[in-house]
N, C-alpha and C positions, 0 to 999 in steps of 0.2 A: 124805743123799740116796741113794735106792736105785738099782739098775741101770736100772730103767725111767725114772726121772726124769733120770738122767745121760744116757741115750740121747736122750730128748726134748730136753734142753738142748743137746746136741751138734748134733742135726739142725736144731733151731730156729736155732741160731747159724750153721750152714752155709747155711741158706736165707736168713737175714737178711743175710748178707754174700756173697750169691751173685755180685754184681758184682765184688767184690774177688777172689773165688775164680776167676771166669772170667778176669780180667786176669792173675792169677798163673799160671793154666794156660796162657794164651797165651804169657806170658814164658818159662815153663818149656819149652814146645814149641819156641819159637825158639832158646833156649839149647841144647836137645838137638839141634836141626838143625845148629847151628854146630859142636857137638862131633862130630856124625856126619860132617859134611863134612870137618873137619880130620883125623879119624881114618881117612878113606877108606872109610866104610861105604857110601856111595852107589855107588862103583866096585864094591864087593863085591856090592851088590844087583843091579847091571847084569849081573854075571857069573852070577847065579843068578836069572833072571827068574821061574821057577816058584815058588821059595820066597818071593820078594818079593811076587808076586801073591797068594799065600796069606795072607801077613801083612797086606797092605793090605786084602784082602777081609774078614778077621776083624776088623780095626779098624773098617771101615765098618759091618759087621754089628752091632757093639756101639754105635758112636758115633752113627750116624744115628737109630736108634730112640730112644736116650737124649736126643738133641738135640730130636727131635720131641716126646717126652713132656714135656720141661721147657719148651719154647718155644711149642708150639702153643696152649696156653691163653691166650696173650697176644692172639690174634686170633680165636679161636673163641668164639662166643656162641650160647647156646641160649635158647629161650623156651617157657614152659608156663603155660597158664591153666587151672586146675581150679575148678569151681564150689565155693563155700563154703557154710556153713550158711545155710538160708533165712532164719532170724531170729537176730539176735544181740542179747541183752540184757545190760547190765552187771549185776554182782552186786547193786548197790543197787536196781535196778529189777525184780528177779526175784522179789519177794515174792508168793506166790500170793494171789489174791483170794478172799474168802469166797463160798461158794455161797449164792445167794438162794433161800429157800424159796418154792415155788409158792403162789399165792393162789387161793382159790375162794370162791364164794358159799356162806355158811353156811346159807342156806335150801334148798340143794340136798340131795336125798336122798343118803344115804351111797353108794348104788349108782351115783349119777350123778357123784360127786366123782372127779376124776382121781387115778390111782394115782401117788404121788410116787416111791416106790422109793428107791434109793440114788443120790445125785447122781453124775453122770458125772465122772471125774477130768479135770482140765485137762490138755490135751496139753503135753508137755514142750517148752519153747522153749530153744534153745541160748543159753548165757550166756557172756560173756567174763569169765574169772577174773583174768587179768593181761595186760599188754601193754607194749611198749616199742619205741622206734625203733632201727634198725640204724645202726651207724657203723663205718667201717674202722679198721684198727689203725695205719695210717700213710698218707703221701701217695700211695703206690702202691696199697695194698690198700684200695680204697673199699668201702663197704657202704651201701645205702639201703633204705628200706622199713620195714615194721612187722611185728613178731612178736607174735602173740596166742595165749594158751592159752585154749581154748574148751571148755566142757563141752557135748558134743553129745548125750549121753544120761546118765542118772543114773550117776555114777561113771566115765564114759568121757570121755576128753579128747583133744583134737587140738591140735597146734601149727600155726598158720596163718601163712604168710608172704604179705603183701600189698604191692603196688607195689614188689616186691623186685628188687634188682639188686646184684651183687657182682662183684669182680674174679675172673675165672676162674683156675683153678690145677689142679695135679695132685692127684688123690685127695681131693677135697673131700667132707666129710660134715657132716651137721647133728646137733648135740648140744644137750641141755639141761645146763647146768652149775650146780653149787652156788655158784660164784663169780659175782659180778655183772660181772666184766670180763675173765675169762680161763677157759681150760680148767682143771679141777681134779679131783682124785680123787673118784670117785663120779659123774662126768658120765655121762649117759644117751645112748647112740648111738641115733638115730632112723632113720638111713639115709643113703644116698649123696645128695648134692645133686642134685635132679631137673633143675634148669636154672639158668642164671646170671641169668635175668630172668623176671618174671611173678608169678603168684599160685598157691600150692599149699599142701598140708598134709601132716602126718605124724601118724598115730595113735599115742598113747602106749600102751604095754602095759597090760593090765588090772592094777589094783591099785596103779599108780604114783600117788603123791601129788604133784600139781603144785607144792604149796607147798614141796617140798624143793629147788626149783631157783630160781636168781636171774637166769639169763640164758639166751638162745638164742644159739648160736655157730655159725659156719662154720669148720670145722677141717680142716686138711690133715693127714691121717694119715701120709702118706709122710714128711713133713719135720717133723711135730709143730709146725706153725705156725698161729697164729690169723689168719684173714683178716678176719672181721667179727664183731661182738658186738651183741646187743640186750638191755640190762638190762631185766628184767621187774618191773613194779610193779603192785599191785592195781588193778583197773579201778574 
């Protein structure tokens, strides 16, 4: 296990056991308060109000933003609806039809016959390459909706999330992963999660082969924790 994997494992374990960590922190704070009271630290603090105020202010300056960063996603929800491709065809239904040659009366003079020219190409219709439903990673981290990889132009692909909803959290990003059920080396970052609810998409970089990926995931970069995953199967 390299340093990066060790760091991800540590942060993931820290986040997964956040309740136990909070309880341990509260117990440690109470124990420290008892020790401080018995050692006479509170009396010393009252004798030096300026220093005490500076220490308390510094603690609040660090603690309050950290508490907001970790706790606010529990009640903050956002919604975004982006229009999707006008037409979506499954791969099996996307075989182009043959062009029909024009007909004309053979008794017509050559100058009167219509000029056939080259048949016009059929406009490209977006096609769904693969798709799968989202699910959360545990009872707390729910995930709902559908992830679809759609070819929107020849060789250009978009990851589309529809009827989507996920538990909010800090530092959430959308990835395509080579693994069907987790983050894995070689995962492709598509961008920060646009909203906790709705329907929206992410364009894949040019040249990316969508068949290299087995799932779409919602990943917390700060704590290296998986929130939701959608295994992708051929449409």
